[in-house]
C-alpha positions, 0 to 999 in steps of 0.5 A, a space after each residue: 490515485 492515477 488513472 493509468 495503472 501503468 503509472 508507477 509513482 512509487 517506483 520513484 520512491 523505490 529508487 529513492 531508498 535503493 539509492 539510500 541517502 541520509 534522510 532528516 534526523 528530525 521528523 516534525 511533519 506528516 510528510 516526513 513521517 510518510 517518507 520515513 515509513 515508506 523508506 523503511 517498510 519491508 512490505 512495501 519494498 517487497 511489493 515494489 520488487 514483485 512489480 519489477 519481477 512481474 514487469 520482467 516476466 511480461 517483457 520476457 514474453 515479447 523478447 525470448 519467450 519459447 526461444 531455444 538454442 541447442 548444441 549437441 556433439 557426439 563421438 563414435 569409436 571403433 577399432 582403427 576408426 573413430 568419428 565425431 560430430 556436432 550440430 547447433 539449432 536455433 528456434 525463434 518464435 514470430 507469433 504464437 502459431 509461427 516460428 522459424 528455425 535454423 540448424 547447422 552441423 559439422 559438415 556445414 550442412 544448413 537447414 532453415 525451416 518455418 514451423 506452423 502450429 495452426 491449433 496452438 493457443 495460450 493465454 500466458 501473455 494476457 495472464 502475465 499482463 493481468 498479473 503485472 497490473 495486479 502487482 502494481 495495484 497491490 504495491 499502490 495499496 501497500 504504499 497507501 496503507 503504510 503512509 496512512 498507518 504512519 500518519 495515524 501513529 504520528 498524530 496519535 503520538 502527538 496527541 498523547 504527548 500534548 495530553 501528558 503535558 496537560 496532565 502534568 500541569 493539572 497535577 500541579 494546579 490541583 495540588 495548589 488548589 488543595 493547598 489553598 483549600 487547607 488555608 481557607 479551612 484554617 481561616 474559616 472560609 472553607 469546610 472539611 468537605 471542600 478540602 476532601 474534594 480538592 484532595 480527591 481531585 489532586 489524587 485523581 489527577 495523579 492517577 490520570 497522569 500515570 495513565 497518560 504516561 503509559 499511553 504516551 509510551 505505548 503510542 511512542 512504541 507503536 510509532 517507532 515500530 511503524 516507522 521502523 527507526 532507531 529512537 536513538 538516531 532520529 528525533 520526533 517532534 509534533 507537527 505545528 497547528 498551522 502545518 496541520 491546518 495547511 495539510 488539511 486544506 491542501 488535501 481537502 482541495 485535492 478531493 472531488 467528492 463527485 469523482 470518487 470511485 472504487 474502480 482503482 481499489 485493489 480488492 475490486 481489481 483483484 476480484 476482476 483479475 480473477 474473473 478475467 484469468 478464468 475467462 482466458 483459461 476457459 477460452 483456451 481450454 477446448 473440448 478437444 485439443 489435438 496438436 497439429 504442426 506443419 513444417 517446411 524446410 530448406 536444406 543446403 548440403 555442402 556435399 551436393 550444394 543442391 537445395 532440398 525442400 521438404 514439407 511435413 505435417 503431423 497431427 497428434 492427440 491422446 485421451 487427455 486432449 478431451 477436456 469437456 470435464 475441465 471446461 465444466 469445472 472452469 465454468 463453475 469456478 468462473 460463475 463463483 468468481 463473478 459472484 465474488 466480484 459483484 460482492 466485492 463491488 458492493 462491499 467497497 461501495 459501502 466502504 466508500 460511503 462509510 469513508 464519506 460519512 466519516 469525513 463529514 462527521 470529522 468536519 462537523 467535529 472540527 467545527 465544534 472544537 473550534 467553537 469550544 476553543 473560542 469559548 475557552 479563550 473567552 473564559 480565560 480572558 475573563 478569569 485573568 481580568 477577575 484576577 486583576 481586580 482581586 476576585 479570582 485567585 491565581 490558582 483559579 486562573 491556572 485551572 481556567 487556563 488548563 481548560 483552555 489547553 484541553 480545548 486546544 488539545 481537543 481541536 488538535 485531535 479533531 484536526 488529526 481525525 479530519 486529516 486521517 478521514 480525508 486521507 482515507 477518502 483520497 484513496 478513492 480518487 481516480 
């Protein structure tokens, strides 16, 4: 996550999907899954639009905030006499307490004025800045959550697909073993219990296959929903083992554990923004808040051509300008929001620690899965050798190969968990 909160890497993606292009019809990598999800996710699009709206709101304060232009006309009619007139006035703010004005009427009488409001105070600009920063942080969080959800759904689908392939093969192998046991029973090399056990394993494998089919259908539906795509228009393929390893290495190398922080976390920034907004509101809520205006004007009349300078001052106040109770309420709200901010800090620090622990566990599980795969490969090699010398049947070799495929799937699952854990940890990078 970028240190400068004003940096908007996701705006590039926004322009990307606004100028929509015919993206790849095949999704076969984590990167493509993320891109597709971001291109099609309505929550993300909405969040980016809100950023642009907040940016426009912020810029409007520096360009036309409180500026005004008025045009007025009048017409009077009396018997045998009628008259009409018009005037135009423009007010431009210079700073919060100072503005300049100009006015002209149908007689071309012109007035230029300087308006001073020494007691004027507002937190609108600062509040709008805070809202803009908050919208940016929220859009980044939505982008990250969308990408992570897409990756998890994509990898879950890939795991379910691989599991189904193994379950399908398992049914065929268990059927062969069951038939072998029946032949062995006929020649006296097996007993009825062995046949029954083989049949039970075959039956269980068929049940497991049905479960795997349901799991794949469920994960496929979830994936299509997360990516928000038409299944008939886009083909999805699992990532290769090498590409997943490369993704893990690249992501791991980009993470500095010692520099992980919650400072750019949206929940922290949201709580901090609430505190700052209340602080600004409290600062701009005076116990007594009258209105004082001072105006100096230079008028040039076309009739006399003589400049006329005038100065006026006005002080106004009412019962609602006494705001002691409002300040007390704001102080209470501010105290609560500061406590909520502190609680949010603690919660997110715990979440960061949990993310670190999950990542460390995933690394261990991945290492264990690698060792198990090596052992399964050795057993497969041994089974193939025993088959060559006539001590193992082909069905027994096939069963050993199934164990090897299961170990490969376990390694893929461990790699998927490892990548997902790293991806969540990456969100704490500054």
